C-alpha beads as a LAMMPS data file, in Angstrom:
LAMMPS data file: protein, C-alpha beads

99 atoms
98 bonds

1 atom types
1 bond types

-500.0 500.0 xlo xhi
-500.0 500.0 ylo yhi
-500.0 500.0 zlo zhi

Masses

1 110.0

Atoms # bond

1 1 1 -443.944 406.082 105.564
2 1 1 -442.889 406.763 109.052
3 1 1 -439.634 408.502 109.832
4 1 1 -437.390 406.663 112.180
5 1 1 -436.588 408.490 115.390
6 1 1 -433.588 407.709 117.548
7 1 1 -430.605 405.740 116.434
8 1 1 -429.486 405.916 112.784
9 1 1 -429.857 402.902 110.566
10 1 1 -427.110 400.773 109.107
11 1 1 -426.446 403.067 106.141
12 1 1 -426.339 406.140 108.369
13 1 1 -423.882 404.460 110.748
14 1 1 -421.626 403.445 107.849
15 1 1 -421.700 406.971 106.417
16 1 1 -420.842 408.536 109.757
17 1 1 -418.009 406.031 110.269
18 1 1 -416.626 406.827 106.811
19 1 1 -416.677 410.566 107.529
20 1 1 -414.928 410.086 110.866
21 1 1 -412.269 407.787 109.344
22 1 1 -411.659 410.201 106.458
23 1 1 -411.303 413.138 108.821
24 1 1 -408.898 411.204 111.053
25 1 1 -406.809 410.178 108.056
26 1 1 -406.629 413.739 106.724
27 1 1 -405.717 415.092 110.160
28 1 1 -402.987 412.491 110.668
29 1 1 -401.514 413.281 107.236
30 1 1 -401.515 417.012 107.960
31 1 1 -399.806 416.494 111.326
32 1 1 -397.182 414.256 109.715
33 1 1 -396.459 416.779 106.920
34 1 1 -396.202 419.613 109.432
35 1 1 -393.768 417.599 111.568
36 1 1 -391.637 416.739 108.544
37 1 1 -391.506 420.377 107.425
38 1 1 -390.590 421.494 110.936
39 1 1 -387.820 418.869 111.205
40 1 1 -386.443 419.857 107.797
41 1 1 -386.403 423.517 108.792
42 1 1 -384.581 422.745 112.052
43 1 1 -382.067 420.566 110.252
44 1 1 -381.413 423.255 107.638
45 1 1 -380.952 425.876 110.349
46 1 1 -378.579 423.673 112.365
47 1 1 -376.412 422.582 109.447
48 1 1 -373.298 424.703 108.935
49 1 1 -372.947 426.330 105.541
50 1 1 -370.819 424.322 103.138
51 1 1 -367.153 425.188 103.182
52 1 1 -365.795 426.786 100.020
53 1 1 -363.835 424.464 97.795
54 1 1 -360.064 424.742 98.110
55 1 1 -358.385 426.416 95.160
56 1 1 -357.091 424.117 92.484
57 1 1 -353.340 423.551 92.641
58 1 1 -351.311 425.326 90.006
59 1 1 -350.059 423.028 87.276
60 1 1 -346.449 422.043 87.757
61 1 1 -344.283 422.330 84.700
62 1 1 -342.436 419.098 84.082
63 1 1 -338.693 419.361 83.971
64 1 1 -337.309 418.464 80.571
65 1 1 -336.186 414.843 80.593
66 1 1 -333.446 413.833 78.214
67 1 1 -333.310 410.546 76.309
68 1 1 -330.644 409.102 78.619
69 1 1 -332.942 409.335 81.674
70 1 1 -335.804 407.774 79.720
71 1 1 -333.585 404.889 78.665
72 1 1 -332.435 404.319 82.251
73 1 1 -336.059 404.350 83.458
74 1 1 -336.929 401.748 80.837
75 1 1 -334.015 399.602 82.017
76 1 1 -335.245 399.909 85.605
77 1 1 -338.731 398.896 84.488
78 1 1 -337.318 395.852 82.705
79 1 1 -335.331 394.860 85.811
80 1 1 -338.466 395.164 87.929
81 1 1 -340.502 393.143 85.421
82 1 1 -337.853 390.379 85.512
83 1 1 -338.052 390.309 89.315
84 1 1 -334.494 391.514 89.861
85 1 1 -335.692 394.699 91.615
86 1 1 -338.490 394.792 94.153
87 1 1 -340.925 397.735 94.509
88 1 1 -338.854 399.579 97.115
89 1 1 -335.613 399.303 95.151
90 1 1 -337.357 400.377 91.956
91 1 1 -338.900 403.417 93.671
92 1 1 -335.575 404.428 95.196
93 1 1 -333.701 404.121 91.894
94 1 1 -336.406 405.990 90.024
95 1 1 -336.384 408.813 92.579
96 1 1 -332.594 408.998 92.318
97 1 1 -332.797 409.285 88.514
98 1 1 -335.485 411.936 88.545
99 1 1 -333.883 414.043 91.267

Bonds

1 1 1 2
2 1 2 3
3 1 3 4
4 1 4 5
5 1 5 6
6 1 6 7
7 1 7 8
8 1 8 9
9 1 9 10
10 1 10 11
11 1 11 12
12 1 12 13
13 1 13 14
14 1 14 15
15 1 15 16
16 1 16 17
17 1 17 18
18 1 18 19
19 1 19 20
20 1 20 21
21 1 21 22
22 1 22 23
23 1 23 24
24 1 24 25
25 1 25 26
26 1 26 27
27 1 27 28
28 1 28 29
29 1 29 30
30 1 30 31
31 1 31 32
32 1 32 33
33 1 33 34
34 1 34 35
35 1 35 36
36 1 36 37
37 1 37 38
38 1 38 39
39 1 39 40
40 1 40 41
41 1 41 42
42 1 42 43
43 1 43 44
44 1 44 45
45 1 45 46
46 1 46 47
47 1 47 48
48 1 48 49
49 1 49 50
50 1 50 51
51 1 51 52
52 1 52 53
53 1 53 54
54 1 54 55
55 1 55 56
56 1 56 57
57 1 57 58
58 1 58 59
59 1 59 60
60 1 60 61
61 1 61 62
62 1 62 63
63 1 63 64
64 1 64 65
65 1 65 66
66 1 66 67
67 1 67 68
68 1 68 69
69 1 69 70
70 1 70 71
71 1 71 72
72 1 72 73
73 1 73 74
74 1 74 75
75 1 75 76
76 1 76 77
77 1 77 78
78 1 78 79
79 1 79 80
80 1 80 81
81 1 81 82
82 1 82 83
83 1 83 84
84 1 84 85
85 1 85 86
86 1 86 87
87 1 87 88
88 1 88 89
89 1 89 90
90 1 90 91
91 1 91 92
92 1 92 93
93 1 93 94
94 1 94 95
95 1 95 96
96 1 96 97
97 1 97 98
98 1 98 99
């Protein structure tokens, strides 16, 4: 059998094309990963460090409320539910009672 000299045959051309395509794909993936890592590093370096959380407010002790104030608040709530007081009037009366 004679060996062919010159241009490769169909199978040889397909094999060479597959190698070239695989190499190009691997190179493109490596370049993309490198770019993503570089962008992530730049973003991490440019971002300011997170601010510390503000301290939690101290719990406020509720002033003791006597039964008379509770009864008056219930009356105000009933008046508001009946439509006699609007939201602003209810808020003002409630603030006056609790002050």
